[in-house]
C-alpha positions as CSV (number, residue, x, y, z in Angstrom):
1,M,0.0,0.0,0.0
2,M,2.8,2.4,1.0
3,S,4.6,1.6,-2.3
4,T,1.5,2.3,-4.3
5,T,1.2,5.7,-2.5
6,R,4.8,6.6,-3.3
7,S,4.3,5.7,-7.0
8,I,1.3,7.9,-7.1
9,G,3.3,10.7,-5.6
10,K,6.0,10.5,-8.2
11,L,3.4,10.3,-11.0
12,A,1.7,13.4,-9.5
13,V,4.9,15.4,-9.6
14,I,5.7,14.5,-13.2
15,C,2.1,15.2,-14.3
16,L,2.2,18.6,-12.5
17,G,5.4,19.6,-14.3
18,A,4.1,18.5,-17.7
19,W,0.8,20.4,-17.1
20,L,2.7,23.7,-16.2
21,V,4.9,23.5,-19.3
22,T,1.9,22.8,-21.5
23,T,0.1,25.8,-20.0
24,A,3.2,28.0,-20.7
25,G,3.2,26.8,-24.3
26,C,-0.5,27.6,-24.7
27,A,0.0,31.0,-23.3
28,Q,2.9,31.6,-25.8
29,T,0.7,30.5,-28.7
30,A,-2.2,32.7,-27.6
31,T,0.1,35.7,-27.2
32,T,1.6,35.2,-30.6
33,A,-1.9,34.9,-32.1
34,G,-2.9,38.1,-30.4
35,V,0.1,40.0,-31.9
36,S,-0.7,38.7,-35.3
37,S,-4.3,39.8,-34.9
38,A,-3.3,43.2,-33.7
39,K,-0.9,43.5,-36.6
40,K,-3.7,42.8,-39.1
41,T,-6.0,45.3,-37.4
42,A,-3.2,47.9,-37.5
43,G,-2.7,47.2,-41.2
44,A,-6.3,47.9,-41.9
45,A,-6.3,51.2,-40.1
46,G,-6.8,54.4,-42.0
47,V,-4.4,57.3,-42.6
48,D,-3.6,59.6,-39.6
49,P,-6.1,62.5,-40.0
50,S,-3.6,65.0,-38.5
51,I,-1.4,64.5,-41.7
52,P,-2.1,66.9,-44.6
53,Q,-4.1,65.1,-47.3
54,A,-3.8,65.3,-51.0
55,S,-6.7,67.9,-51.2
56,L,-4.4,70.4,-49.5
57,V,-1.8,70.2,-52.2
58,S,-1.8,72.3,-55.3
59,P,-1.9,70.2,-58.5
60,D,1.2,70.0,-60.6
61,D,1.3,70.8,-64.4
62,P,2.1,67.4,-66.1
63,Q,3.0,69.2,-69.4
64,A,5.6,71.5,-67.8
65,V,9.3,71.1,-68.8
66,T,11.5,71.3,-65.7
67,L,14.4,73.8,-66.1
68,A,17.8,73.2,-64.5
69,S,18.5,76.5,-63.0
70,A,21.3,78.0,-60.9
71,I,21.5,81.1,-58.7
72,K,23.5,83.8,-60.5
73,K,22.7,87.1,-58.7
74,V,21.6,88.0,-55.2
75,T,20.8,91.4,-53.8
76,V,20.8,91.4,-50.0
77,F,18.6,93.9,-48.1
78,S,18.4,94.4,-44.4
79,D,15.7,91.7,-43.9
80,R,15.4,89.8,-47.1
81,A,17.2,88.8,-50.3
82,M,16.3,89.2,-54.0
83,V,17.5,86.1,-55.8
84,T,17.9,85.7,-59.6
85,R,18.0,82.2,-61.1
86,E,19.0,81.6,-64.7
87,A,18.2,78.5,-66.9
88,A,18.5,77.6,-70.6
89,A,15.3,76.9,-72.5
90,K,14.2,76.1,-76.1
91,V,11.7,78.5,-77.5
92,T,9.4,77.2,-80.3
93,A,6.5,78.6,-82.3
94,E,4.1,76.7,-80.0
95,P,3.5,77.8,-76.4
96,T,5.6,75.8,-74.0
97,V,5.3,75.7,-70.2
98,Y,8.6,75.6,-68.3
99,A,8.9,75.1,-64.5
100,F,11.3,76.3,-61.9
101,K,10.9,73.7,-59.1
102,Q,12.2,72.9,-55.6
103,L,12.2,76.6,-54.5
104,P,11.6,77.3,-50.7
105,G,7.9,77.5,-49.7
106,W,8.4,81.1,-48.4
107,V,9.1,82.7,-51.7
108,D,7.2,86.1,-51.9
109,E,4.9,85.6,-54.8
110,G,4.3,89.3,-55.1
111,S,8.0,89.8,-56.0
112,V,8.3,87.1,-58.7
113,R,9.7,88.5,-62.0
114,V,10.6,86.7,-65.2
115,A,12.7,87.8,-68.2
116,S,13.7,85.9,-71.3
117,T,16.4,86.7,-73.9
118,A,14.2,85.2,-76.7
119,G,10.5,84.7,-77.4
120,R,7.6,86.2,-75.6
121,I,6.4,85.5,-72.1
122,L,2.7,84.6,-72.2
123,D,2.0,83.6,-68.6
124,V,3.6,83.3,-65.2
125,R,2.1,81.3,-62.4
126,V,3.2,80.5,-58.9
127,A,2.1,77.3,-57.2
128,R,2.9,75.6,-53.9
129,T,3.0,71.8,-53.3
130,Y,3.9,69.7,-50.3
131,L,7.2,67.9,-50.6
132,A,5.4,64.6,-49.7
133,R,1.8,63.5,-49.5
134,A,0.2,61.1,-47.0
135,T,-1.5,59.3,-49.9
136,E,1.7,58.7,-51.9
137,E,2.9,55.1,-52.4
138,S,6.3,55.9,-50.8
139,Y,4.7,57.3,-47.7
140,R,2.2,54.5,-47.3
141,K,5.0,51.9,-47.9
142,A,7.2,53.5,-45.2
143,E,4.3,53.6,-42.8
144,A,3.4,50.0,-43.4
145,E,7.1,48.9,-43.0
146,A,7.4,50.8,-39.7
147,R,4.1,49.3,-38.5
148,Q,5.3,45.8,-39.4
149,L,8.7,46.2,-37.7
150,T,6.9,47.6,-34.6
151,A,4.6,44.6,-34.5
152,R,7.6,42.2,-34.8
153,M,9.4,43.9,-31.9
154,A,6.2,43.7,-29.8
155,A,6.0,40.0,-30.6
156,L,9.5,39.5,-29.4
157,D,8.8,41.4,-26.2
158,D,5.8,39.2,-25.6
159,E,8.0,36.1,-26.2
160,I,10.4,37.4,-23.5
161,K,7.5,37.7,-21.1
162,V,6.4,34.1,-21.9
163,L,9.9,32.7,-21.3
164,D,10.0,34.6,-18.0
165,A,6.7,33.0,-17.0
166,K,7.9,29.6,-18.0
167,T,11.1,30.0,-15.9
168,K,9.0,31.0,-12.9
169,Q,6.8,27.9,-13.3
170,V,9.9,25.7,-13.4
171,E,11.1,27.4,-10.2
172,D,7.8,26.5,-8.6
173,I,8.3,22.9,-9.6
174,K,11.7,22.9,-7.9
175,V,10.2,24.3,-4.7
176,F,7.5,21.6,-4.7
177,S,10.1,18.9,-5.3
178,L,12.3,20.1,-2.4
179,D,9.3,20.1,0.0
180,K,8.5,16.5,-1.0
181,L,12.1,15.5,-0.6
182,H,12.2,16.8,2.9
183,K,9.1,14.7,3.8
184,D,10.6,11.6,2.2
185,V,13.8,12.0,4.2
186,V,11.8,12.1,7.4
187,V,9.9,8.9,6.4
188,G,13.2,7.3,5.3
189,N,12.3,6.4,1.7
190,V,14.6,8.4,-0.6
191,G,15.6,6.9,-4.0
192,V,17.3,8.1,-7.1
193,S,14.6,6.7,-9.3
194,T,12.1,8.8,-7.4
195,Y,13.6,12.2,-8.2
196,G,15.8,11.5,-11.2
197,P,13.0,12.2,-13.8
198,V,12.1,15.5,-12.0
199,V,15.6,16.7,-12.0
200,E,16.1,15.8,-15.6
201,F,12.9,17.5,-16.6
202,I,13.8,20.7,-14.7
203,A,17.3,20.9,-16.2
204,K,16.0,20.2,-19.7
205,T,13.3,22.9,-19.4
206,L,15.7,25.5,-18.1
207,R,18.2,24.8,-20.8
208,E,15.6,25.1,-23.5
209,T,14.3,28.3,-21.9
210,A,17.7,29.9,-21.8
211,Q,18.4,28.9,-25.4
212,A,15.1,30.4,-26.5
213,R,15.8,33.6,-24.6
214,R,19.2,34.0,-26.3
215,A,17.6,33.6,-29.7
216,V,14.9,36.2,-28.9
217,Q,17.5,38.7,-27.6
218,A,19.7,38.2,-30.7
219,E,16.7,38.8,-33.0
220,R,15.7,41.9,-31.0
221,E,19.3,43.3,-31.3
222,K,19.2,42.6,-35.1
223,L,15.7,44.2,-35.4
224,G,16.5,47.3,-33.3
225,P,18.5,49.3,-35.9
226,E,16.0,48.4,-38.7
227,L,13.1,49.6,-36.6
228,E,15.0,52.8,-35.7
229,A,15.9,53.5,-39.3
230,S,12.3,52.8,-40.4
231,R,10.9,55.2,-37.7
232,K,13.4,57.9,-38.8
233,K,12.4,57.5,-42.4
234,L,8.7,57.8,-41.5
235,E,9.4,60.9,-39.3
236,D,11.3,62.5,-42.2
237,L,8.4,61.8,-44.6
238,K,6.0,63.2,-42.0
239,A,8.1,66.4,-41.9
240,L,8.0,66.6,-45.6
241,T,4.2,66.5,-45.6
242,Q,4.4,69.8,-43.6
243,L,6.9,71.4,-45.9
244,E,6.0,73.3,-49.0
245,E,8.0,73.9,-52.1
246,T,7.3,76.8,-54.6
247,K,7.1,76.2,-58.3
248,V,7.0,78.9,-60.9
249,F,5.5,78.0,-64.3
250,V,6.5,80.2,-67.2
251,T,4.8,79.9,-70.7
252,L,7.1,81.0,-73.6
253,Q,6.4,81.3,-77.3
254,G,8.6,82.5,-80.1
255,T,8.2,83.2,-83.8
256,A,10.8,80.6,-84.6
257,P,12.9,78.0,-82.7
258,A,15.6,79.7,-80.6
259,D,17.8,79.2,-77.5
260,A,16.8,81.5,-74.6
261,Q,18.1,82.3,-71.2
262,V,15.2,82.6,-68.8
263,A,15.9,84.6,-65.6
264,L,13.6,84.2,-62.6
265,S,13.8,86.8,-59.7
266,Y,12.1,86.5,-56.4
267,A,12.4,87.8,-52.8
268,L,12.4,85.7,-49.7
269,P,13.1,86.4,-46.0
270,G,15.9,84.9,-44.0
271,A,18.9,87.0,-45.1
272,T,20.6,90.2,-43.8
273,W,24.0,91.9,-43.8
274,E,26.0,94.4,-41.8
275,T,29.2,96.4,-42.4
276,L,32.6,95.7,-41.0
277,H,35.7,97.8,-41.7
278,E,39.5,97.2,-41.4
279,L,41.9,100.1,-41.1
280,R,45.6,99.2,-41.5
281,A,48.3,101.7,-40.7
282,P,51.9,100.8,-41.7
283,D,53.4,102.5,-38.6
284,A,52.7,104.6,-35.5
285,D,52.6,107.9,-37.5
286,P,51.2,107.0,-40.9
287,T,50.6,109.5,-43.8
288,S,48.2,107.1,-45.5
289,V,46.2,104.1,-44.4
290,E,44.3,101.3,-46.2
291,V,40.6,101.0,-45.4
292,T,38.8,97.8,-46.4
293,S,35.0,97.5,-46.1
294,F,33.3,94.1,-45.8
295,A,29.7,93.1,-46.0
296,V,29.1,90.4,-43.3
297,V,26.2,88.4,-44.8
298,T,24.1,85.9,-42.9
299,Q,21.4,83.8,-44.4
300,V,19.1,80.9,-43.7
301,S,16.9,81.4,-46.8
302,G,16.9,77.7,-47.6
303,E,19.2,78.0,-50.7
304,D,23.0,78.1,-50.9
305,W,24.5,80.9,-52.9
306,N,27.4,79.3,-54.7
307,N,29.7,81.9,-56.3
308,A,26.8,84.1,-57.2
309,E,27.2,87.8,-58.0
310,L,26.4,89.5,-54.7
311,T,25.0,93.1,-54.2
312,F,24.3,94.7,-50.9
313,S,21.7,97.4,-50.6
314,T,20.8,99.9,-47.8
315,Q,17.5,100.8,-49.6
316,S,14.2,99.6,-48.3
317,S,12.9,96.7,-50.3
318,T,9.3,97.8,-49.8
319,A,9.3,101.6,-49.8
320,A,8.3,103.2,-53.2
321,V,11.1,105.3,-54.7
322,R,9.5,108.3,-56.5
323,I,10.5,111.6,-58.0
324,P,9.9,114.3,-55.4
325,E,6.6,115.9,-56.3
326,L,4.2,118.0,-54.2
327,E,0.6,116.9,-54.4
328,A,-2.6,118.5,-53.1
329,L,-3.2,118.2,-49.3
330,T,-6.5,116.4,-49.1
331,L,-8.4,115.0,-46.1
332,G,-10.2,112.3,-48.1
333,D,-9.4,108.6,-48.7
334,T,-5.8,108.0,-49.7
335,R,-6.1,104.2,-49.8
336,A,-5.7,104.1,-53.6
337,A,-2.2,105.5,-53.4
338,T,-1.1,102.8,-51.0
339,Q,-2.8,99.8,-52.4
340,S,0.3,98.6,-54.3
341,I,2.5,98.8,-51.2
342,E,-0.1,97.1,-49.1
343,R,-0.4,94.2,-51.5
344,Q,3.4,93.8,-51.5
345,S,3.5,93.9,-47.7
346,A,0.7,91.3,-47.5
347,S,2.5,88.9,-49.7
348,F,5.7,89.2,-47.8
349,R,3.9,88.8,-44.5
350,R,2.6,85.4,-45.8
351,A,6.2,84.6,-46.9
352,E,7.5,85.5,-43.4
353,A,4.9,83.3,-41.7
354,A,5.8,80.3,-43.9
355,F,9.5,81.0,-43.3
356,K,9.1,81.0,-39.5
357,G,7.0,77.8,-39.6
358,Q,9.0,75.7,-42.1
359,N,12.6,77.0,-42.1
360,R,13.9,74.8,-39.4
361,L,12.5,71.6,-41.0
362,W,13.7,72.7,-44.5
363,N,17.3,73.4,-43.3
364,K,17.3,70.2,-41.3
365,R,16.5,68.3,-44.4
366,V,19.1,70.1,-46.5
367,Q,21.9,70.9,-44.0
368,S,21.7,68.3,-41.2
369,V,23.9,65.7,-42.9
370,E,26.8,68.2,-43.2
371,I,26.4,70.0,-39.9
372,G,26.2,66.8,-37.9
373,S,24.3,65.6,-34.9
374,N,24.3,69.1,-33.3
375,F,22.1,70.6,-36.0
376,E,19.4,71.8,-33.6
377,E,21.8,73.7,-31.3
378,S,23.8,75.1,-34.3
379,Y,20.6,76.2,-36.1
380,Q,19.1,77.8,-33.0
381,T,22.2,79.8,-32.3
382,N,22.7,81.0,-35.9
383,F,19.0,81.8,-36.2
384,E,18.9,83.9,-33.0
385,Y,22.0,85.8,-34.2
386,L,20.3,86.4,-37.6
387,Q,17.3,87.9,-35.8
388,V,19.6,90.2,-33.7
389,V,21.6,91.4,-36.8
390,T,18.4,91.9,-38.8
391,S,16.8,94.1,-36.2
392,K,19.9,96.2,-35.8
393,T,20.5,96.6,-39.5
394,V,16.9,97.6,-40.2
395,Q,17.3,100.4,-37.7
396,I,20.6,101.6,-39.1
397,F,19.4,101.6,-42.7
398,Q,16.2,103.4,-41.7
399,S,18.3,106.2,-40.2
400,L,20.2,106.4,-43.4
401,Q,17.0,106.8,-45.4
402,Q,15.8,109.6,-43.1
403,R,18.8,111.6,-44.2
404,G,18.0,110.8,-47.8
405,T,20.9,108.4,-48.3
406,T,20.7,105.0,-50.0
407,A,23.6,103.0,-51.4
408,Q,24.4,99.7,-53.1
409,F,27.7,97.9,-52.9
410,K,28.8,95.1,-55.3
411,A,31.0,92.3,-53.9
412,M,34.6,92.5,-55.1
413,S,34.7,88.7,-55.5
414,T,32.4,85.8,-55.6
415,T,32.1,83.4,-52.7
416,K,30.0,80.7,-51.3
417,V,27.3,81.7,-48.8
418,R,25.6,78.7,-47.2
419,A,22.1,78.7,-45.9
420,D,23.1,77.5,-42.4
421,G,23.2,80.9,-40.7
422,R,27.0,81.2,-40.5
423,S,28.3,84.7,-41.3
424,V,30.5,85.2,-44.3
425,R,32.7,88.3,-44.9
426,V,32.6,89.6,-48.4
427,P,34.8,92.6,-49.5
428,I,32.9,95.5,-51.0
429,G,35.5,98.2,-51.1
430,R,39.2,99.0,-50.6
431,V,40.9,102.3,-50.7
432,N,44.1,104.1,-49.6
433,L,43.4,107.4,-47.8
434,K,45.7,110.2,-46.7
435,S,45.8,110.4,-43.0
436,K,46.9,112.9,-40.4
437,K,47.6,112.1,-36.7
438,A,45.8,114.1,-34.1
439,I,45.1,114.0,-30.3
440,V,41.7,114.7,-28.9
441,A,40.9,115.1,-25.2
442,A,37.4,115.4,-23.6
443,P,37.9,115.0,-19.9
444,E,34.1,115.1,-19.1
445,Q,33.7,111.9,-21.1
446,S,37.0,110.2,-20.5
447,L,40.2,110.9,-18.6
448,N,42.2,109.3,-21.4
449,A,43.3,111.4,-24.4
450,A,42.8,109.7,-27.7
451,Q,45.1,109.5,-30.6
452,T,43.1,109.7,-33.8
453,L,43.7,109.6,-37.6
454,E,41.9,112.3,-39.5
455,M,41.0,111.4,-43.1
456,L,38.9,112.5,-46.1
457,N,36.7,109.9,-47.7
458,E,37.9,109.8,-51.3
459,S,36.8,106.2,-52.0
460,G,34.0,107.2,-54.4
461,Q,31.4,105.5,-52.2
462,P,30.1,106.1,-48.6
463,L,31.4,104.3,-45.6
464,L,28.5,102.7,-43.7
465,P,28.1,102.6,-39.9
466,G,29.8,99.6,-38.4
467,N,32.7,98.2,-36.3
468,V,36.3,98.9,-37.4
469,A,39.2,96.5,-36.7
470,L,42.4,98.5,-36.2
471,Y,45.8,97.2,-37.3
472,Q,49.2,98.8,-37.1
473,G,52.2,97.3,-38.7
474,G,50.4,93.9,-38.9
475,A,49.5,93.9,-35.2
476,F,45.8,94.0,-34.1
477,L,45.2,97.0,-31.9
478,G,41.5,96.6,-31.1
479,M,38.0,97.5,-32.2
480,T,36.3,100.9,-32.6
481,N,33.2,102.0,-34.5
482,L,32.4,104.3,-37.4
483,D,29.3,106.4,-38.1
484,F,28.1,107.1,-41.7
485,V,30.6,108.9,-43.8
486,A,29.5,110.3,-47.1
487,D,31.8,110.4,-50.1
488,G,34.0,113.5,-49.8
489,E,33.3,113.9,-46.1
490,P,36.1,114.2,-43.5
491,F,36.1,111.8,-40.6
492,A,38.4,110.6,-37.8
493,V,39.0,107.1,-36.3
494,F,40.3,106.3,-32.8
495,M,43.7,104.6,-32.9
496,S,45.1,104.4,-29.3
497,V,45.4,106.2,-26.0
498,A,47.8,109.2,-25.7
499,D,49.5,108.0,-22.5
500,Q,51.8,111.1,-22.4
501,L,48.8,113.3,-21.4
502,K,47.3,113.4,-17.9
503,L,43.7,114.8,-17.7
504,S,41.5,115.7,-14.8
505,R,38.1,117.3,-14.3
506,A,36.7,117.9,-10.8
507,L,33.9,119.8,-9.2
508,D,35.1,122.9,-7.4
509,K,33.0,122.7,-4.3
510,K,34.2,126.1,-3.0
511,H,32.4,127.8,-5.8
512,S,29.5,125.3,-6.2
513,A,26.3,125.3,-4.3
514,L,22.7,123.9,-4.4
515,I,20.0,126.4,-3.2
516,R,16.6,124.8,-2.7
517,K,13.8,127.4,-3.1
518,Q,10.6,127.4,-5.0
519,R,12.9,126.7,-8.0
520,Y,16.2,124.9,-7.4
521,Q,19.4,126.8,-8.3
522,M,22.5,124.8,-8.8
523,Q,25.7,126.8,-9.1
524,L,28.5,124.7,-10.7
525,A,32.2,125.3,-11.1
526,F,34.6,122.7,-12.7
527,I,38.4,122.8,-12.9
528,V,39.9,121.0,-15.9
529,T,43.7,120.3,-16.0
530,V,45.9,119.0,-18.8
531,E,49.5,118.0,-18.2
532,N,52.2,116.9,-20.7
533,L,54.2,114.1,-19.1
534,S,56.5,113.6,-22.1
535,S,59.8,115.2,-23.0
536,K,58.4,116.4,-26.3
537,A,56.0,119.2,-27.2
538,T,52.4,117.8,-27.8
539,T,49.6,119.4,-29.8
540,L,46.0,118.4,-29.0
541,K,42.4,119.6,-29.2
542,L,40.8,120.0,-25.8
543,A,37.0,119.8,-25.7
544,D,34.4,120.4,-22.9
545,R,30.8,121.6,-22.9
546,I,28.2,123.9,-21.4
547,P,24.7,122.5,-21.0
548,V,22.1,123.5,-23.6
549,S,18.5,123.5,-22.4
550,E,15.7,122.5,-24.7
551,D,13.1,122.6,-21.9
552,R,11.5,125.9,-20.8
553,D,11.5,124.8,-17.2
554,I,15.3,124.5,-17.2
555,V,17.3,127.8,-17.5
556,I,21.1,128.0,-18.0
557,S,22.8,131.3,-16.9
558,G,25.9,132.8,-15.4
559,V,28.3,131.2,-17.9
560,K,32.0,132.0,-17.2
561,I,34.9,130.4,-19.0
562,N,38.6,130.9,-18.3
563,P,40.6,131.0,-20.6
564,D,37.9,132.6,-22.8
565,A,36.2,130.4,-25.4
566,K,32.9,130.6,-27.2
567,P,30.7,127.6,-27.2
568,D,29.0,126.5,-30.5
569,S,25.3,125.8,-31.0
570,K,25.6,122.5,-29.2
571,G,27.4,124.1,-26.2
572,I,30.8,122.5,-27.1
573,L,34.0,124.3,-26.2
574,H,37.2,123.9,-28.2
575,W,40.7,124.8,-27.2
576,P,43.6,124.1,-29.6
577,L,46.7,123.5,-27.4
578,T,50.4,123.0,-27.7
579,L,51.9,121.9,-24.4
580,Q,55.6,122.0,-23.9
581,P,57.4,119.2,-22.1
582,K,56.1,118.9,-18.5
583,E,53.8,121.8,-19.0
584,K,50.4,121.9,-17.1
585,R,47.4,124.0,-18.0
586,K,44.2,124.8,-16.0
587,F,40.8,125.7,-17.3
588,E,37.7,126.9,-15.3
589,I,34.1,126.5,-16.4
590,Q,31.2,128.0,-14.4
591,Y,27.4,128.1,-15.0
592,Q,24.1,128.0,-13.1
593,I,21.1,125.7,-13.7
594,E,17.6,126.7,-12.5
595,Y,14.9,124.0,-12.5
596,P,11.7,122.8,-10.7
597,P,12.1,120.5,-7.7
598,T,9.9,117.8,-9.4
599,L,12.4,117.2,-12.2
600,V,14.7,114.9,-10.2
601,V,11.7,113.0,-8.7
602,E,10.4,112.3,-12.2
603,M,13.8,111.2,-13.4
604,R,14.1,108.7,-10.6
605,R,10.6,107.4,-11.3
606,N,11.4,106.9,-15.0
607,K,14.7,105.3,-14.2
608,A,13.0,102.7,-11.9
609,A,10.5,101.8,-14.6
610,E,13.3,101.1,-17.1
611,P,14.4,97.4,-17.5
612,S,17.7,96.5,-16.0
613,P,20.7,95.9,-18.3
614,A,21.0,92.3,-17.1
615,A,17.4,91.6,-18.1
616,T,18.0,93.2,-21.5
617,T,21.1,91.0,-22.1
618,R,19.3,87.9,-20.9
619,H,16.2,88.3,-23.1
620,G,17.4,90.6,-25.9
621,A,20.6,90.8,-27.8
622,S,22.8,87.8,-28.4
623,P,26.2,87.9,-26.6
624,A,27.8,87.8,-30.1
625,S,26.0,91.0,-31.2
626,P,27.8,94.3,-31.0
627,A,27.3,96.5,-28.0
628,P,24.4,98.9,-28.1
629,P,25.3,102.6,-28.9
630,A,25.8,105.0,-26.0
631,K,22.8,107.0,-24.9
632,A,22.5,110.6,-26.1
633,Y,23.4,113.3,-23.6
634,D,20.4,114.1,-21.3
635,L,20.6,117.3,-19.2
636,K,18.0,116.0,-16.8
637,R,20.1,112.9,-16.1
638,D,23.1,115.2,-15.6
639,I,21.2,117.3,-13.0
640,E,20.2,114.2,-11.0
641,Q,23.9,113.0,-10.9
642,L,25.1,116.5,-9.9
643,E,22.5,116.7,-7.0
644,N,24.1,113.5,-5.6
645,A,27.4,115.3,-5.5
646,F,26.0,117.8,-2.9
């Protein structure tokens, strides 16, 4: 009886193990079937409704002959570029439609112009199409491939879970066997034949499970790169469904067959330029210097300019240039006179909106392979710098137009300007100018006297505002800046500090006072000294100033100057001096300011409302951008500072 019981126990253990393994296999089969079913369901799913459909895409002209064009000329403005493409075409007696394709989607259609050297232009049409469509065979094939690989990876993940469950079930069998072994030891009936089959079954099952796991892991590692590549391909195609390209269709007809050069011009945003100058002096006391002007061009227009003829313009690309003519002053509707400009502005606003929405994806598609993995960081940095330069250049060129000055500069050589936002220097002028060394001192502004070079602009073209890099004998001295200099206008450039001169300007408190009455009266006296520390005579121009009031509430009176000097209309005082070695001169300046008590209170309130310089740097200009220009002289700010001295 006891032997029969033990046999039944062994049989129960073996049957239990077989039942658990069979259950695991069934679970595996069920899971695989579920994956297959899900795969079929996913395959029958429709197109993502968030992806642009074919109805959103402008139809193409199947009869159009595609032209192979190249960019030949580019005119860069402060906030856009006018690009000219040229292509060869065959003109026949029958009308033929030619197409310029693969242009960025932010081309300003209002600026499109076409010219041909032969034949007659019958029609010009601008169309936009998406670079890819969700209904195209290539897109659907990529989507199906990505879905299939995703399902295969999910099935392998399920297989790993099944093998984990099977391993756990075998571990449970081991625990059950150990419990029974402990009981048999107590009874005293332990035999190899009793537990041999169980041990063999467990070892065989674990071995098969480990082998299956290794096979699944190997297949997952092999499938991983394929799945990643498929997903990237699908993401790229999805991005293309959001990108537009512009196509220009031109219909030409001639009286006889002829070869023609067709030129297409169009404007698009994403380009700007600024001026940089280099001044090179051969020695410390030059009689002539070489001045080279550069156009620093930056563009992310979506097209590379490969050795095109570049022109840089300060003129507004939207303002109408007309002959000065007085018209009647009317109070009626003037809309008719501005309709043309408004239409141009509207078309460019559409182009700007498309540029901001699509430019990053377009350049990622075109430039990312060459830029590398850090495309996003590089693009964002260059794009922000482009915005800063554009804003600054627009303001500078507008100030030039207010004084009635516009200019165009042609590049002295061709170069390659990529559409990745990296700045490129292009020379636009080089001239040798006669120079004369001079020393200028303005102690109120700086206690360092400046050595300058005085020149006359005889270059035949104006010098635009911008930074100036100074070189002397091949050595770099530093940077300064230059305002607008017209052709034939004299100008001066800072070269270095005149260390041999010692300057001082101090408030003479013995002869200065602040009287607080119904109106404040501030009596001021300043003592200015200039000393020549060198062993040679030094000639210089000393400058100071008397405040000039443009406010009726502020009155300047009691002006006394010693030695005598007459201020100009701006209140500037000039003294031409020649100091002998170790000589020291003293100058006295006195005047009285009368103003209301509320003036300083209002100044402090306005100052508190202004943003801090740190906030401006953090949210405004890029660190790579030039420093902002110094604020203009404000008498009210000067009064506030002088009150603090009392």
